[in-house]
C-alpha positions as a Markdown table, in Angstrom:
| # | Residue | x | y | z |
|---|---|---|---|---|
| 1 | Met | -114.9 | 105.1 | 271.3 |
| 2 | Ala | -115.6 | 104.7 | 267.6 |
| 3 | Arg | -114.8 | 106.7 | 264.5 |
| 4 | Ile | -118.1 | 107.6 | 262.9 |
| 5 | Leu | -118.9 | 109.2 | 259.6 |
| 6 | Ile | -122.3 | 110.9 | 259.5 |
| 7 | Ala | -123.9 | 111.6 | 256.1 |
| 8 | Glu | -127.0 | 113.8 | 256.6 |
| 9 | Asp | -128.2 | 116.6 | 254.4 |
| 10 | Asp | -130.5 | 118.2 | 257.0 |
| 11 | Pro | -128.5 | 120.6 | 259.2 |
| 12 | Ala | -130.7 | 120.2 | 262.3 |
| 13 | Ser | -130.6 | 116.4 | 262.1 |
| 14 | Leu | -126.9 | 116.5 | 261.5 |
| 15 | Glu | -126.3 | 118.7 | 264.5 |
| 16 | Phe | -128.6 | 116.5 | 266.7 |
| 17 | Leu | -126.7 | 113.3 | 265.6 |
| 18 | Lys | -123.4 | 114.9 | 266.2 |
| 19 | Arg | -124.3 | 116.1 | 269.7 |
| 20 | Ala | -125.9 | 112.8 | 270.7 |
| 21 | Leu | -122.9 | 110.7 | 269.6 |
| 22 | His | -120.3 | 113.0 | 271.2 |
| 23 | Gln | -121.9 | 112.1 | 274.5 |
| 24 | Asp | -120.4 | 108.7 | 274.1 |
| 25 | Ala | -116.9 | 110.1 | 273.2 |
| 26 | His | -117.1 | 109.0 | 269.6 |
| 27 | Glu | -114.9 | 110.7 | 267.0 |
| 28 | Ile | -117.4 | 112.3 | 264.6 |
| 29 | Thr | -116.8 | 113.4 | 261.0 |
| 30 | Thr | -119.8 | 114.9 | 259.2 |
| 31 | Val | -120.7 | 115.4 | 255.5 |
| 32 | Glu | -123.8 | 116.7 | 254.0 |
| 33 | Glu | -124.2 | 114.4 | 251.0 |
| 34 | Gly | -123.5 | 110.9 | 249.9 |
| 35 | Gly | -120.9 | 111.7 | 247.2 |
| 36 | Glu | -118.6 | 113.3 | 249.8 |
| 37 | Ala | -119.1 | 110.3 | 252.1 |
| 38 | Leu | -118.1 | 108.0 | 249.3 |
| 39 | Thr | -115.0 | 110.0 | 248.6 |
| 40 | Arg | -113.9 | 109.9 | 252.2 |
| 41 | Leu | -114.6 | 106.2 | 252.7 |
| 42 | Thr | -112.8 | 105.1 | 249.5 |
| 43 | Ala | -109.9 | 107.5 | 250.0 |
| 44 | Ser | -109.1 | 106.1 | 253.4 |
| 45 | Pro | -110.4 | 102.5 | 253.8 |
| 46 | Gly | -110.5 | 101.6 | 257.5 |
| 47 | Ala | -110.6 | 105.2 | 258.7 |
| 48 | Phe | -114.1 | 104.8 | 260.0 |
| 49 | Asp | -115.8 | 102.1 | 262.2 |
| 50 | Leu | -119.4 | 103.2 | 261.4 |
| 51 | Leu | -121.2 | 105.0 | 258.6 |
| 52 | Leu | -124.5 | 106.6 | 259.8 |
| 53 | Ala | -126.3 | 107.8 | 256.7 |
| 54 | Asp | -129.7 | 109.2 | 255.9 |
| 55 | Ile | -131.3 | 107.3 | 253.1 |
| 56 | Ser | -132.9 | 110.4 | 251.6 |
| 57 | Met | -130.2 | 112.7 | 250.4 |
| 58 | Pro | -130.0 | 114.6 | 247.1 |
| 59 | Gly | -127.5 | 113.2 | 244.7 |
| 60 | Leu | -126.1 | 109.9 | 246.1 |
| 61 | Asp | -128.6 | 108.6 | 248.6 |
| 62 | Gly | -127.7 | 106.3 | 251.5 |
| 63 | Ile | -128.7 | 103.1 | 249.7 |
| 64 | Ser | -126.8 | 104.0 | 246.6 |
| 65 | Leu | -123.8 | 105.0 | 248.7 |
| 66 | Val | -123.7 | 101.6 | 250.3 |
| 67 | Gln | -124.1 | 99.9 | 247.0 |
| 68 | Arg | -121.2 | 102.0 | 245.5 |
| 69 | Leu | -119.0 | 101.1 | 248.4 |
| 70 | Gly | -119.4 | 97.4 | 247.6 |
| 71 | Asp | -116.5 | 95.3 | 249.0 |
| 72 | Ala | -114.8 | 98.4 | 250.3 |
| 73 | Ala | -117.4 | 98.5 | 253.1 |
| 74 | Asp | -117.0 | 94.9 | 254.3 |
| 75 | Ser | -115.4 | 95.9 | 257.6 |
| 76 | Leu | -117.5 | 99.0 | 257.9 |
| 77 | Lys | -120.6 | 98.9 | 260.0 |
| 78 | Val | -123.6 | 100.7 | 258.5 |
| 79 | Leu | -126.7 | 102.3 | 260.0 |
| 80 | Leu | -129.2 | 103.9 | 257.6 |
| 81 | Val | -131.9 | 106.1 | 258.9 |
| 82 | Ser | -135.1 | 107.4 | 257.3 |
| 83 | Gly | -138.6 | 108.7 | 258.1 |
| 84 | His | -140.1 | 106.6 | 255.3 |
| 85 | Thr | -141.0 | 103.0 | 255.9 |
| 86 | Ser | -140.6 | 102.1 | 252.1 |
| 87 | Glu | -137.0 | 103.4 | 252.2 |
| 88 | Leu | -136.2 | 101.3 | 255.3 |
| 89 | Asp | -137.7 | 98.3 | 253.6 |
| 90 | Arg | -135.5 | 98.9 | 250.5 |
| 91 | Ala | -132.4 | 99.2 | 252.8 |
| 92 | Lys | -133.1 | 95.9 | 254.5 |
| 93 | Gly | -132.8 | 94.3 | 251.0 |
| 94 | Leu | -129.1 | 95.2 | 251.1 |
| 95 | Gly | -128.2 | 92.4 | 253.4 |
| 96 | Gly | -127.8 | 91.5 | 257.1 |
| 97 | Arg | -124.8 | 93.8 | 257.7 |
| 98 | Ile | -126.9 | 96.9 | 257.1 |
| 99 | His | -128.8 | 98.2 | 260.1 |
| 100 | Thr | -131.8 | 100.6 | 259.9 |
| 101 | Leu | -133.5 | 103.0 | 262.2 |
| 102 | Ala | -136.8 | 104.9 | 261.7 |
| 103 | Lys | -137.0 | 108.6 | 262.2 |
| 104 | Pro | -137.8 | 110.3 | 264.4 |
| 105 | Phe | -135.7 | 108.9 | 267.1 |
| 106 | Thr | -134.7 | 110.2 | 270.5 |
| 107 | Leu | -131.3 | 111.0 | 271.8 |
| 108 | Asp | -131.3 | 107.9 | 273.9 |
| 109 | Ser | -132.6 | 105.6 | 271.1 |
| 110 | Ile | -129.9 | 106.8 | 268.6 |
| 111 | Arg | -127.1 | 106.3 | 271.2 |
| 112 | Ala | -128.4 | 102.9 | 272.1 |
| 113 | Glu | -128.7 | 101.8 | 268.4 |
| 114 | Val | -125.2 | 103.0 | 267.6 |
| 115 | Arg | -123.9 | 101.0 | 270.6 |
| 116 | Arg | -125.8 | 97.9 | 269.4 |
| 117 | Val | -124.5 | 98.2 | 265.9 |
| 118 | Leu | -120.9 | 98.8 | 267.0 |
| 119 | Ala | -121.1 | 95.8 | 269.3 |
| 120 | Gly | -121.9 | 93.7 | 266.2 |
């Protein structure tokens, strides 16, 4: 079981992710925008094992969120998701510790990718 922070602005996607990851007994916390995710992650370093964030969010997007976390995210695993190839390509430029997954994804594929990222 992992402690996962999901940052997703689309309510339907957020609910889908939450439901999918609960099946693997993960402890899920959700936020609807990057600024709130940044606040939670910096206020309690080490409180989460994985950040799963949409790249396209109003305000602080997923890429900017990871950049603002800087060294605070060294022990945090990160999975960024997007339906836009250009955004996924930008995210890959953040370095090897950042994982990406293209939308749309299935229940099984998101669960498998989270397991893979957590395994390291």
